[in-house]
N, C-alpha and C positions, 0 to 999 in steps of 0.2 A: 217560464213556459210562455210561448207566444200566444197572444190573444187570438182565439178562433172567432170567425165570423160566420154567420149563417146567411144564406141567400134564399129569400122567399120569392119564388117566381110566380108571376101572374100569367096563367095559361091563356088568357084572352088578349094579351098585348105583347107582341114580339119586342117592340121598343121598350116597353116597361120591363120586360125580362132582362134585356141587355143592360138597361140602366141599373137594375137591381144587382146584377153581377158586378158592375163597375163601381157601385156605390162604396164609398169610403176607402177606395184604393189611393195610396199616395202616388205622387208623380213618378217615382222610381218604378213602382210596380206597374203602373199604367203604361209607362214607356216600354218596359220589357214586354208587356203583353202586346203593345202596338207593333213592336219589331217582329215578334213571332207571327202576328196576323199578317203583316206586310209580306214576310217571307212565304207564308202559306198562299197568299193571294197571287204572288208572282209565280209560285209553283203551279197553281191552277191555270194561270195564264199560259205558261209554257206548255202544259198538257193540252189545252185547247188549241194552241198554235200548232203543235205537233200534229194533231189530228187534222186541222185545217190544211196544213202543208201536204199531208198524205192524201187528202181528198183532192187537192188542187193538182198534184203532180202524178197521180196514178189514174190513167185512163180507165182502168177497170172499176174505179169507184163511181163512175157515171153509169155503169151497167146495172141492170136489174138482177142482182144476185144477192145471196145471203151474206157474203162477206162485205159487200158494199153497204148493204142495209145495216149491218152491225157497226161499221165505221161511222156511218151517218148518225146512228143512235148514240154512239159513244161521244161524238162531237156535240150533239144537241145536249146531252147530259152534262158534258164538261162546261158548256156555256151556261146552262142553268145553275150549276153549282158555283161557277165563278161569279155570276151575277148575285146569287144569294149571299155568298161569302163577302162580296163587296159591301153589302149593307152592314155587316158586322164590322168590317174594317173602317168604314165611314163613321159608325157610331163611336168606336174607340178613339179614332183620331179627333173627332169633334170633342169628345170628353177631355182628351189630352191637350188639345188646343194648338197642336203643331205636328208636323210630320218629322219623326226622328230620323237621324242618320242610321241606316241599317247596314251592318257589316255582315260579311260572310255570305253574300248572295252570289251564287253562281248562275250565270245566264247562259243559255244555249246560244250559240252563234249560228 
């Protein structure tokens, strides 16, 4: 039976919580986690870029209406979520010590 591990999170320290989650992971598990986190970060970037493109290319988005406000709200939220997730990606890559080659990434053109 595989050895189970418990994670004790410290609610006062985000960095400590991430470190606790990563504690005792071997390189293979850490690299797998890093690849998934990189994929997620790139997905978040694509989402934010898509909203930015919509704001840039749609003259109606500069108007003062509910639809434009909603797009701006979604764009700001996407940026915040991307920036917050970047901290997670950075912590995992720092722990791993290198950026792994990530396969299976589809980028929008």
